[in-house]
Each structure stands twice: as C-alpha cells, then as structure tokens.
MMTF fields as JSON, N, C-alpha, C and O atoms, coordinates in Angstrom:
{
  "mmtfVersion": "1.0.0",
  "mmtfProducer": "UNKNOWN",
  "numBonds": 491,
  "numAtoms": 492,
  "numGroups": 123,
  "numChains": 1,
  "numModels": 1,
  "chainsPerModel": [1],
  "groupsPerChain": [123],
  "chainIdList": ["A"],
  "bondAtomList": [4, 2, 8, 6, 12, 10, 16, 14, 20, 18, 24, 22, 28, 26, 32, 30, 36, 34, 40, 38, 44, 42, 48, 46, 52, 50, 56, 54, 60, 58, 64, 62, 68, 66, 72, 70, 76, 74, 80, 78, 84, 82, 88, 86, 92, 90, 96, 94, 100, 98, 104, 102, 108, 106, 112, 110, 116, 114, 120, 118, 124, 122, 128, 126, 132, 130, 136, 134, 140, 138, 144, 142, 148, 146, 152, 150, 156, 154, 160, 158, 164, 162, 168, 166, 172, 170, 176, 174, 180, 178, 184, 182, 188, 186, 192, 190, 196, 194, 200, 198, 204, 202, 208, 206, 212, 210, 216, 214, 220, 218, 224, 222, 228, 226, 232, 230, 236, 234, 240, 238, 244, 242, 248, 246, 252, 250, 256, 254, 260, 258, 264, 262, 268, 266, 272, 270, 276, 274, 280, 278, 284, 282, 288, 286, 292, 290, 296, 294, 300, 298, 304, 302, 308, 306, 312, 310, 316, 314, 320, 318, 324, 322, 328, 326, 332, 330, 336, 334, 340, 338, 344, 342, 348, 346, 352, 350, 356, 354, 360, 358, 364, 362, 368, 366, 372, 370, 376, 374, 380, 378, 384, 382, 388, 386, 392, 390, 396, 394, 400, 398, 404, 402, 408, 406, 412, 410, 416, 414, 420, 418, 424, 422, 428, 426, 432, 430, 436, 434, 440, 438, 444, 442, 448, 446, 452, 450, 456, 454, 460, 458, 464, 462, 468, 466, 472, 470, 476, 474, 480, 478, 484, 482, 488, 486],
  "bondOrderList": [1, 1, 1, 1, 1, 1, 1, 1, 1, 1, 1, 1, 1, 1, 1, 1, 1, 1, 1, 1, 1, 1, 1, 1, 1, 1, 1, 1, 1, 1, 1, 1, 1, 1, 1, 1, 1, 1, 1, 1, 1, 1, 1, 1, 1, 1, 1, 1, 1, 1, 1, 1, 1, 1, 1, 1, 1, 1, 1, 1, 1, 1, 1, 1, 1, 1, 1, 1, 1, 1, 1, 1, 1, 1, 1, 1, 1, 1, 1, 1, 1, 1, 1, 1, 1, 1, 1, 1, 1, 1, 1, 1, 1, 1, 1, 1, 1, 1, 1, 1, 1, 1, 1, 1, 1, 1, 1, 1, 1, 1, 1, 1, 1, 1, 1, 1, 1, 1, 1, 1, 1, 1],
  "groupList": [{"groupName": "PRO", "atomNameList": ["N", "CA", "C", "O"], "elementList": ["N", "C", "C", "O"], "formalChargeList": [0, 0, 0, 0], "bondAtomList": [1, 0, 2, 1, 3, 2], "bondOrderList": [1, 1, 2], "singleLetterCode": "P", "chemCompType": "L-PEPTIDE LINKING"}, {"groupName": "GLY", "atomNameList": ["N", "CA", "C", "O"], "elementList": ["N", "C", "C", "O"], "formalChargeList": [0, 0, 0, 0], "bondAtomList": [1, 0, 2, 1, 3, 2], "bondOrderList": [1, 1, 2], "singleLetterCode": "G", "chemCompType": "PEPTIDE LINKING"}, {"groupName": "LEU", "atomNameList": ["N", "CA", "C", "O"], "elementList": ["N", "C", "C", "O"], "formalChargeList": [0, 0, 0, 0], "bondAtomList": [1, 0, 2, 1, 3, 2], "bondOrderList": [1, 1, 2], "singleLetterCode": "L", "chemCompType": "L-PEPTIDE LINKING"}, {"groupName": "CYS", "atomNameList": ["N", "CA", "C", "O"], "elementList": ["N", "C", "C", "O"], "formalChargeList": [0, 0, 0, 0], "bondAtomList": [1, 0, 2, 1, 3, 2], "bondOrderList": [1, 1, 2], "singleLetterCode": "C", "chemCompType": "L-PEPTIDE LINKING"}, {"groupName": "ARG", "atomNameList": ["N", "CA", "C", "O"], "elementList": ["N", "C", "C", "O"], "formalChargeList": [0, 0, 0, 0], "bondAtomList": [1, 0, 2, 1, 3, 2], "bondOrderList": [1, 1, 2], "singleLetterCode": "R", "chemCompType": "L-PEPTIDE LINKING"}, {"groupName": "MET", "atomNameList": ["N", "CA", "C", "O"], "elementList": ["N", "C", "C", "O"], "formalChargeList": [0, 0, 0, 0], "bondAtomList": [1, 0, 2, 1, 3, 2], "bondOrderList": [1, 1, 2], "singleLetterCode": "M", "chemCompType": "L-PEPTIDE LINKING"}, {"groupName": "ALA", "atomNameList": ["N", "CA", "C", "O"], "elementList": ["N", "C", "C", "O"], "formalChargeList": [0, 0, 0, 0], "bondAtomList": [1, 0, 2, 1, 3, 2], "bondOrderList": [1, 1, 2], "singleLetterCode": "A", "chemCompType": "L-PEPTIDE LINKING"}, {"groupName": "HIS", "atomNameList": ["N", "CA", "C", "O"], "elementList": ["N", "C", "C", "O"], "formalChargeList": [0, 0, 0, 0], "bondAtomList": [1, 0, 2, 1, 3, 2], "bondOrderList": [1, 1, 2], "singleLetterCode": "H", "chemCompType": "L-PEPTIDE LINKING"}, {"groupName": "VAL", "atomNameList": ["N", "CA", "C", "O"], "elementList": ["N", "C", "C", "O"], "formalChargeList": [0, 0, 0, 0], "bondAtomList": [1, 0, 2, 1, 3, 2], "bondOrderList": [1, 1, 2], "singleLetterCode": "V", "chemCompType": "L-PEPTIDE LINKING"}, {"groupName": "ASP", "atomNameList": ["N", "CA", "C", "O"], "elementList": ["N", "C", "C", "O"], "formalChargeList": [0, 0, 0, 0], "bondAtomList": [1, 0, 2, 1, 3, 2], "bondOrderList": [1, 1, 2], "singleLetterCode": "D", "chemCompType": "L-PEPTIDE LINKING"}, {"groupName": "THR", "atomNameList": ["N", "CA", "C", "O"], "elementList": ["N", "C", "C", "O"], "formalChargeList": [0, 0, 0, 0], "bondAtomList": [1, 0, 2, 1, 3, 2], "bondOrderList": [1, 1, 2], "singleLetterCode": "T", "chemCompType": "L-PEPTIDE LINKING"}, {"groupName": "GLU", "atomNameList": ["N", "CA", "C", "O"], "elementList": ["N", "C", "C", "O"], "formalChargeList": [0, 0, 0, 0], "bondAtomList": [1, 0, 2, 1, 3, 2], "bondOrderList": [1, 1, 2], "singleLetterCode": "E", "chemCompType": "L-PEPTIDE LINKING"}, {"groupName": "GLN", "atomNameList": ["N", "CA", "C", "O"], "elementList": ["N", "C", "C", "O"], "formalChargeList": [0, 0, 0, 0], "bondAtomList": [1, 0, 2, 1, 3, 2], "bondOrderList": [1, 1, 2], "singleLetterCode": "Q", "chemCompType": "L-PEPTIDE LINKING"}, {"groupName": "SER", "atomNameList": ["N", "CA", "C", "O"], "elementList": ["N", "C", "C", "O"], "formalChargeList": [0, 0, 0, 0], "bondAtomList": [1, 0, 2, 1, 3, 2], "bondOrderList": [1, 1, 2], "singleLetterCode": "S", "chemCompType": "L-PEPTIDE LINKING"}, {"groupName": "PHE", "atomNameList": ["N", "CA", "C", "O"], "elementList": ["N", "C", "C", "O"], "formalChargeList": [0, 0, 0, 0], "bondAtomList": [1, 0, 2, 1, 3, 2], "bondOrderList": [1, 1, 2], "singleLetterCode": "F", "chemCompType": "L-PEPTIDE LINKING"}, {"groupName": "ILE", "atomNameList": ["N", "CA", "C", "O"], "elementList": ["N", "C", "C", "O"], "formalChargeList": [0, 0, 0, 0], "bondAtomList": [1, 0, 2, 1, 3, 2], "bondOrderList": [1, 1, 2], "singleLetterCode": "I", "chemCompType": "L-PEPTIDE LINKING"}, {"groupName": "TRP", "atomNameList": ["N", "CA", "C", "O"], "elementList": ["N", "C", "C", "O"], "formalChargeList": [0, 0, 0, 0], "bondAtomList": [1, 0, 2, 1, 3, 2], "bondOrderList": [1, 1, 2], "singleLetterCode": "W", "chemCompType": "L-PEPTIDE LINKING"}],
  "groupTypeList": [0, 1, 2, 0, 3, 4, 5, 2, 4, 2, 6, 0, 1, 7, 6, 2, 2, 8, 9, 6, 1, 6, 2, 2, 0, 2, 2, 1, 10, 6, 11, 6, 2, 6, 0, 6, 6, 6, 2, 1, 5, 8, 12, 13, 1, 4, 0, 13, 1, 1, 14, 8, 7, 2, 2, 2, 6, 10, 7, 11, 2, 15, 2, 6, 11, 1, 6, 16, 15, 11, 13, 2, 0, 0, 2, 6, 6, 14, 4, 8, 14, 0, 13, 4, 6, 2, 1, 16, 6, 9, 4, 2, 2, 6, 11, 0, 12, 6, 6, 2, 4, 0, 4, 15, 8, 0, 0, 9, 2, 13, 2, 0, 0, 10, 6, 15, 4, 0, 0, 0, 11, 6, 6],
  "groupIdList": [1, 2, 3, 4, 5, 6, 7, 8, 9, 10, 11, 12, 13, 14, 15, 16, 17, 18, 19, 20, 21, 22, 23, 24, 25, 26, 27, 28, 29, 30, 31, 32, 33, 34, 35, 36, 37, 38, 39, 40, 41, 42, 43, 44, 45, 46, 47, 48, 49, 50, 51, 52, 53, 54, 55, 56, 57, 58, 59, 60, 61, 62, 63, 64, 65, 66, 67, 68, 69, 70, 71, 72, 73, 74, 75, 76, 77, 78, 79, 80, 81, 82, 83, 84, 85, 86, 87, 88, 89, 90, 91, 92, 93, 94, 95, 96, 97, 98, 99, 100, 101, 102, 103, 104, 105, 106, 107, 108, 109, 110, 111, 112, 113, 114, 115, 116, 117, 118, 119, 120, 121, 122, 123],
  "secStructList": [7, 7, 1, 7, 1, 1, 7, 7, 7, 7, 7, 6, 6, 7, 3, 3, 3, 3, 3, 7, 4, 4, 4, 2, 2, 2, 2, 1, 1, 1, 3, 3, 3, 3, 3, 4, 4, 4, 4, 6, 7, 7, 7, 1, 1, 7, 7, 6, 6, 7, 7, 7, 7, 7, 5, 7, 1, 1, 7, 7, 3, 3, 3, 3, 6, 6, 3, 3, 3, 3, 7, 5, 7, 2, 2, 2, 2, 2, 2, 2, 1, 7, 2, 2, 2, 2, 2, 2, 2, 2, 2, 2, 2, 6, 1, 6, 6, 1, 7, 7, 7, 7, 7, 7, 7, 4, 4, 4, 4, 1, 7, 7, 7, 7, 7, 7, 7, 7, 7, 7, 7, 7, 7],
  "xCoordList": [22.788, 22.915, 21.548, 20.551, 21.512, 20.269, 19.443, 18.451, 19.836, 19.116, 19.934, 21.164, 19.282, 20.036, 20.926, 20.517, 22.146, 23.053, 22.854, 23.334, 22.156, 21.802, 20.381, 19.754, 19.874, 18.516, 18.363, 19.157, 17.359, 17.075, 15.579, 14.779, 15.202, 13.78, 13.415, 14.074, 12.361, 11.925, 10.469, 9.679, 10.119, 8.716, 8.001, 8.625, 6.716, 5.995, 6.112, 6.176, 6.141, 6.204, 7.606, 7.78, 8.618, 10.001, 10.362, 10.088, 10.969, 11.214, 12.63, 13.594, 12.715, 13.982, 14.096, 13.089, 15.32, 15.559, 15.517, 16.263, 14.652, 14.498, 14.72, 14.589, 15.058, 15.205, 13.817, 12.988, 13.57, 12.27, 12.456, 11.708, 13.458, 13.775, 12.581, 12.443, 11.713, 10.538, 9.578, 8.768, 9.67, 8.776, 9.436, 8.889, 10.611, 11.34, 10.475, 10.502, 9.703, 8.879, 7.831, 7.491, 7.327, 6.285, 6.861, 6.351, 7.932, 8.501, 9.597, 9.853, 10.236, 11.347, 12.638, 13.608, 12.668, 13.871, 13.888, 12.839, 15.074, 15.203, 15.183, 15.294, 15.04, 14.996, 13.852, 13.439, 13.345, 12.257, 12.326, 12.919, 11.718, 11.576, 10.263, 9.214, 10.331, 9.133, 9.046, 10.061, 7.841, 7.701, 7.979, 7.654, 8.58, 8.933, 7.725, 7.851, 6.556, 5.351, 5.013, 4.558, 5.231, 4.921, 5.885, 5.593, 7.032, 8.041, 8.014, 8.84, 7.068, 6.972, 8.1, 8.423, 8.707, 9.856, 9.492, 10.379, 8.218, 7.794, 7.236, 6.39, 7.715, 7.187, 6.141, 6.159, 5.235, 4.209, 4.842, 5.839, 4.259, 4.764, 5.924, 6.529, 6.208, 7.293, 8.525, 8.383, 9.73, 10.934, 11.047, 10.636, 11.596, 11.691, 12.488, 12.205, 13.46, 14.26, 13.688, 14.268, 12.557, 11.97, 12.695, 13.493, 12.415, 13.061, 14.063, 13.892, 15.1, 16.066, 15.822, 15.839, 15.595, 15.389, 16.6, 17.072, 17.098, 18.226, 17.696, 17.243, 17.756, 17.266, 18.454, 19.323, 18.491, 19.547, 18.945, 17.73, 19.788, 19.293, 18.363, 17.461, 18.579, 17.709, 17.399, 18.099, 16.365, 15.975, 17.047, 17.305, 17.674, 18.796, 18.618, 17.779, 19.416, 19.539, 20.766, 21.811, 20.643, 21.768, 21.9, 20.912, 23.108, 23.362, 23.256, 24.021, 22.304, 22.088, 22.09, 21.216, 23.052, 23.153, 23.12, 22.566, 23.708, 23.803, 22.63, 22.631, 21.635, 20.469, 20.396, 20.685, 20.01, 19.827, 18.438, 17.438, 18.379, 17.097, 17.065, 18.095, 15.881, 15.754, 16.026, 15.769, 16.552, 16.637, 15.245, 14.357, 15.061, 13.775, 13.624, 14.428, 12.614, 12.426, 12.081, 11.338, 12.605, 12.289, 10.788, 10.36, 9.986, 8.539, 7.979, 7.075, 8.506, 8.034, 8.374, 7.652, 9.467, 9.846, 8.735, 8.507, 8.046, 6.972, 5.717, 4.866, 5.59, 4.47, 4.806, 3.945, 6.067, 6.494, 6.592, 6.185, 7.128, 7.368, 6.365, 6.182, 5.714, 4.794, 5.536, 6.731, 4.832, 5.478, 6.125, 7.151, 5.531, 6.151, 7.539, 8.475, 7.674, 8.962, 9.993, 11.16, 9.578, 10.524, 11.011, 12.194, 10.107, 10.507, 11.472, 12.452, 11.189, 12.062, 13.428, 14.457, 13.44, 14.705, 15.509, 16.731, 14.844, 15.56, 16.274, 17.428, 15.587, 16.216, 17.379, 18.445, 17.173, 18.212, 19.432, 20.568, 19.193, 20.299, 20.948, 21.951, 20.392, 20.998, 22.182, 22.96, 22.318, 23.42, 24.745, 24.788, 25.828, 27.119, 27.63, 28.292, 27.341, 27.87, 26.984, 27.289, 25.905, 24.982, 25.619, 26.442, 25.215, 25.698, 25.166, 24.118, 25.885, 25.425, 24.192, 24.082, 23.286, 22.1, 21.572, 21.868, 20.789, 20.256, 19.201, 18.466, 19.127, 18.074, 16.968, 17.234, 15.759, 14.639, 13.846, 13.415, 13.661, 12.882, 11.72, 11.781, 10.659, 9.476, 9.742, 9.079, 10.682, 10.889, 11.332, 11.126, 11.94, 12.371, 11.191, 11.356, 10.008, 8.857, 8.135, 7.197, 8.539, 7.908, 8.413, 9.533, 7.596, 7.984, 9.01, 8.764, 10.158, 11.184, 10.806, 9.977, 11.408, 11.169, 11.736, 12.684, 11.171, 11.654, 13.067, 13.319, 13.974, 15.367, 15.636, 15.269, 16.263, 16.658, 18.164, 18.699, 18.828, 20.274, 20.72, 20.059, 21.817, 22.287, 22.812, 23.316, 22.701, 23.25, 24.769, 25.355, 25.412, 26.881, 27.402, 26.756, 28.562, 29.19, 29.567, 30.054, 29.342, 29.714, 31.228, 31.931, 31.714, 33.168, 33.716, 34.92],
  "yCoordList": [18.027, 18.033, 17.875, 18.422, 17.128, 16.926, 15.766, 15.398, 15.176, 14.027, 12.774, 12.837, 11.634, 10.398, 10.096, 10.293, 9.615, 9.28, 7.841, 7.473, 7.022, 5.658, 5.393, 6.246, 4.203, 3.831, 3.987, 3.445, 4.715, 4.916, 4.715, 5.542, 3.625, 3.338, 3.806, 3.474, 4.574, 5.123, 4.789, 4.663, 4.647, 4.488, 5.794, 6.855, 5.74, 6.942, 8.13, 9.273, 7.887, 8.989, 9.412, 10.346, 8.733, 9.065, 10.397, 10.602, 11.294, 12.65, 12.852, 12.271, 13.696, 14.125, 15.63, 16.336, 16.114, 17.55, 18.097, 17.639, 19.071, 19.629, 21.132, 21.783, 21.668, 23.109, 23.727, 23.41, 24.592, 25.257, 26.765, 27.536, 27.179, 28.599, 29.448, 30.582, 28.903, 29.658, 29.91, 30.835, 29.094, 29.234, 29.964, 29.995, 30.552, 31.237, 32.252, 32.258, 33.116, 34.074, 33.394, 33.906, 32.259, 31.559, 30.716, 30.742, 29.963, 29.033, 29.638, 29.164, 30.675, 31.261, 30.487, 30.762, 29.53, 28.746, 28.364, 28.265, 28.151, 27.797, 26.294, 25.827, 25.529, 24.074, 23.548, 24.18, 22.388, 21.776, 20.269, 19.771, 19.547, 18.098, 17.824, 18.34, 17.007, 16.651, 15.134, 14.473, 14.566, 13.108, 12.61, 13.276, 11.437, 10.851, 10.758, 10.98, 10.432, 10.297, 11.607, 11.597, 12.736, 14.039, 14.388, 15.248, 13.722, 13.994, 12.968, 13.02, 12.039, 11.006, 10.001, 9.391, 9.814, 8.912, 7.549, 6.813, 7.192, 5.924, 5.025, 5.442, 3.792, 2.809, 1.979, 1.864, 1.406, 0.581, -0.687, -1.185, -1.187, -2.41, -2.136, -1.064, -3.121, -3.04, -3.715, -4.745, -3.175, -3.838, -5.248, -5.488, -6.169, -7.559, -7.691, -8.576, -6.845, -6.902, -6.07, -6.02, -5.413, -4.535, -3.202, -2.891, -2.43, -1.134, -1.219, -2.011, -0.409, -0.297, 1.052, 2.087, 1.043, 2.282, 2.508, 1.584, 3.722, 4.068, 4.888, 6.019, 4.314, 4.971, 5.522, 4.767, 6.829, 7.494, 8.054, 8.009, 8.575, 9.118, 10.305, 10.549, 11.043, 12.167, 12.103, 11.43, 12.79, 12.86, 13.657, 14.81, 13.057, 13.681, 13.602, 12.853, 14.383, 14.247, 13.399, 13.592, 12.454, 11.6, 11.611, 11.79, 11.423, 11.408, 9.973, 9.107, 9.721, 8.379, 8.462, 9.094, 7.835, 7.812, 9.218, 9.428, 10.175, 11.537, 12.437, 13.607, 11.93, 12.74, 12.826, 11.852, 13.99, 14.156, 13.673, 14.214, 12.643, 12.088, 12.076, 12.241, 11.881, 11.864, 10.477, 9.463, 10.453, 9.19, 8.911, 9.76, 7.738, 7.4, 8.187, 8.012, 9.049, 9.786, 8.818, 7.862, 9.042, 8.134, 7.922, 6.807, 8.967, 8.819, 7.85, 7.07, 7.895, 7.004, 5.552, 4.648, 5.318, 3.941, 3.252, 2.054, 3.996, 3.405, 3.175, 2.369, 3.87, 3.614, 2.471, 1.658, 2.416, 1.422, 0.032, -0.953, -0.048, -1.337, -1.575, -0.704, -2.729, -3.027, -3.014, -3.304, -2.678, -2.59, -3.911, -3.917, -5.04, -6.346, -6.428, -6.917, -5.946, -6.026, -5.134, -5.511, -3.956, -3.07, -3.69, -3.596, -4.323, -4.988, -6.129, -6.312, -6.896, -8.006, -7.472, -8.03, -6.396, -5.813, -5.29, -5.44, -4.678, -4.194, -5.33, -5.188, -6.456, -7.603, -8.148, -8.444, -8.276, -8.814, -7.899, -8.364, -6.6, -5.661, -5.27, -4.557, -5.724, -5.441, -6.364, -6.131, -7.412, -8.349, -7.655, -6.777, -8.037, -7.363, -7.356, -6.401, -8.386, -8.45, -7.704, -7.677, -7.105, -6.41, -5.138, -4.498, -4.793, -3.552, -2.35, -2.43, -1.257, -0.037, 0.501, 0.404, 1.053, 1.683, 2.689, 2.594, 3.659, 4.632, 3.999, 3.112, 4.441, 4.02, 5.065, 6.262, 4.628, 5.554, 5.481, 4.406, 6.613, 6.695, 7.66, 8.479, 7.589, 8.421, 9.899, 10.447, 10.599, 12.012, 12.226, 13.305, 11.202, 11.323, 11.393, 11.776, 11.033, 10.951, 12.272, 12.355, 13.301, 14.598, 15.187, 14.903, 15.994, 16.578, 17.678, 18.594, 17.599, 18.622, 19.889, 19.842, 21.02, 22.223, 22.004, 21.238, 22.663, 22.53, 23.083, 24.232, 22.259, 22.683, 23.153, 22.48, 24.284, 24.785, 24.947, 25.681, 24.26, 24.375, 24.337, 23.718, 24.979, 24.979, 23.602, 22.879, 23.229, 21.938, 21.986, 23.066, 20.836, 20.817, 21.325, 21.171, 21.922, 22.409, 21.232, 20.212, 21.375, 20.321, 20.229, 21.238, 19.007, 18.796, 19.141, 19.025],
  "zCoordList": [-1.146, 0.3, 0.968, 0.496, 2.062, 2.782, 2.285, 2.914, 1.159, 0.622, 0.878, 0.879, 1.096, 1.307, 0.105, -1.039, 0.364, -0.731, -1.197, -2.269, -0.414, -0.799, -0.337, 0.292, -0.651, -0.25, 1.26, 2.029, 1.672, 3.089, 3.273, 2.835, 3.917, 4.155, 5.55, 6.535, 5.607, 6.885, 7.135, 6.2, 8.402, 8.772, 8.424, 8.449, 8.101, 7.669, 8.622, 8.168, 9.918, 10.87, 11.254, 12.037, 10.707, 11.043, 10.392, 9.209, 11.148, 10.647, 10.129, 10.627, 9.114, 8.531, 8.718, 8.752, 8.837, 8.913, 7.493, 6.626, 7.252, 5.908, 5.928, 6.965, 4.767, 4.593, 4.594, 3.74, 5.534, 5.629, 5.521, 6.122, 4.751, 4.611, 4.215, 4.672, 3.363, 2.926, 4.09, 4.039, 5.131, 6.285, 7.455, 8.557, 7.215, 8.278, 9.031, 10.262, 8.344, 9.097, 9.983, 11.049, 9.547, 10.293, 11.428, 12.548, 11.132, 12.106, 12.972, 14.078, 12.475, 13.209, 13.061, 13.766, 12.162, 11.897, 10.422, 9.785, 9.891, 8.478, 8.262, 7.129, 9.348, 9.243, 10.088, 11.06, 9.708, 10.469, 10.297, 9.341, 11.225, 11.092, 10.373, 10.757, 9.326, 8.565, 8.473, 8.253, 8.639, 8.548, 7.135, 6.153, 7.05, 5.754, 4.831, 3.627, 5.378, 4.553, 3.853, 2.71, 4.528, 3.935, 2.811, 1.979, 2.786, 1.765, 0.639, -0.271, 0.699, -0.335, -0.288, -1.307, 0.871, 0.985, 1.548, 1.98, 1.556, 2.135, 1.046, 0.256, 1.009, 0.069, 0.788, 2.014, 0.021, 0.661, 1.221, 0.698, 2.273, 2.896, 3.826, 3.812, 4.619, 5.593, 4.994, 4.334, 5.198, 4.687, 5.265, 6.4, 4.498, 4.952, 6.243, 7.05, 6.45, 7.673, 8.801, 9.885, 8.568, 9.578, 9.617, 8.733, 10.633, 10.81, 11.95, 12.877, 11.881, 12.963, 13.623, 12.956, 14.922, 15.668, 16.555, 17.218, 16.57, 17.423, 18.591, 18.412, 19.781, 20.989, 21.759, 22.197, 21.923, 22.677, 23.963, 24.157, 24.828, 26.093, 25.87, 26.672, 24.787, 24.437, 22.953, 22.196, 22.541, 21.135, 20.397, 20.742, 19.387, 18.687, 17.183, 16.682, 16.471, 15.023, 14.752, 15.375, 13.819, 13.453, 11.936, 11.224, 11.448, 10.011, 9.516, 9.941, 8.615, 8.068, 6.554, 5.96, 5.939, 4.475, 3.884, 2.805, 4.586, 4.072, 4.409, 4.026, 5.111, 5.493, 7.016, 7.711, 7.531, 8.97, 9.336, 8.864, 10.186, 10.624, 12.148, 12.801, 12.704, 14.157, 14.716, 14.066, 15.936, 16.672, 17.232, 17.153, 17.788, 18.386, 19.685, 20.601, 19.785, 21.041, 22.173, 21.95, 23.385, 24.492, 24.682, 24.983, 24.512, 24.667, 23.626, 23.928, 22.413, 21.351, 21.646, 21.226, 22.366, 22.694, 23.462, 23.292, 24.301, 25.085, 24.25, 24.628, 23.121, 22.217, 21.263, 20.928, 20.828, 19.842, 20.456, 19.84, 21.661, 22.282, 23.405, 24.256, 23.428, 24.53, 25.864, 25.917, 26.931, 28.247, 28.645, 29.325, 28.225, 28.523, 27.908, 28.541, 26.667, 25.977, 26.658, 26.766, 27.118, 27.799, 29.104, 29.431, 29.852, 31.091, 30.818, 31.539, 29.771, 29.388, 28.969, 29.349, 28.19, 27.738, 28.92, 28.948, 29.897, 31.08, 31.8, 32.204, 31.96, 32.639, 31.81, 32.35, 30.514, 29.637, 29.594, 29.687, 29.452, 29.3, 30.622, 30.63, 31.73, 33.035, 33.299, 34.224, 32.487, 32.673, 32.355, 31.493, 33.042, 32.867, 31.426, 31.021, 30.652, 29.286, 28.283, 27.09, 28.753, 27.852, 27.303, 27.957, 26.087, 25.462, 26.242, 26.883, 26.183, 26.848, 26.139, 24.917, 26.886, 26.311, 27.315, 28.506, 26.841, 27.796, 28.69, 28.256, 29.909, 30.833, 30.751, 30.864, 30.558, 30.454, 31.747, 32.164, 32.366, 33.601, 33.379, 32.461, 34.195, 33.966, 33.684, 32.804, 34.381, 34.04, 32.591, 32.037, 31.972, 30.578, 29.626, 28.468, 30.091, 29.208, 29.035, 28.242, 29.748, 29.548, 28.238, 27.813, 27.609, 26.334, 26.569, 27.353, 25.898, 26.08, 25.317, 24.408, 25.68, 24.883, 23.488, 23.314, 22.508, 21.14, 21.067, 21.429, 20.597, 20.483, 19.066, 18.103, 18.94, 17.624, 17.675, 18.506, 16.786, 16.744, 15.299, 14.465, 14.991, 13.604, 13.229, 14.088, 11.959, 11.542, 11.588, 11.509, 11.714, 11.702, 10.364, 9.328, 10.408, 9.181, 8.29, 8.776, 6.993, 6.042, 5.975, 6.03, 5.856, 5.805, 4.447, 4.219]
}
C-alpha cells in the first residue's frame, strides 16, 4: 500500500504522500508529502512524452497508479508555465467548446495553511 502499482514517472520535485509515523512527535502527523527525488523515484532524463500536470482549483492529493501524489499547486503553475503561455491558454480555453478548467486569480497564489487530513479508507 502507498507504492505505485505500475510505472509512475514523476518530476524530481513532485511530492508523494508517505508514511511518516516515525516522525509523528516532530511533525504532529503520521503522513507527509515528500519529493520524488528524496525517495529515489526519479530516473535521469525527461520521459519522451514529457510530464502530465493536473491543475485543480486547489492543491489536492490524487490517486495515481495506486500512490497518493499531489496535484499541481496553482502557485507552481505560474513557475512552470511562462506568463505568455498562461495568457495564451486563457484565450484558448475561454472559447465555448473548451474543456472545463480552474480559473486562477491572484488571491489563489497565496500560500494556504498546511492541511492535515486522514487518507481515504482503503476499499
């Protein structure tokens, strides 16, 4: 449990939810987000297809190949994508036939308080 069930390639800074029970007295929680690079889950080079980032209205945990990983935080979207690309995407996605996506506005860029929530119950 908690490990990917199939190949899962992550960018070095992409975080996974890990068991941090040993750090409970220090962190105050039995789980923590840890970057893929710190867990040895990053291979050298970039995948031929690139990376897929899932941008939601808020920073969330999502289940990918059996592992809980983070979505792209809205603040990171502004670091990952040049401002020209975001402006272009806004115009493109404003068209009626465009897929739904979250709208990011300046107040979304403030750092949220650290959220601690229990993981979903295993089925």
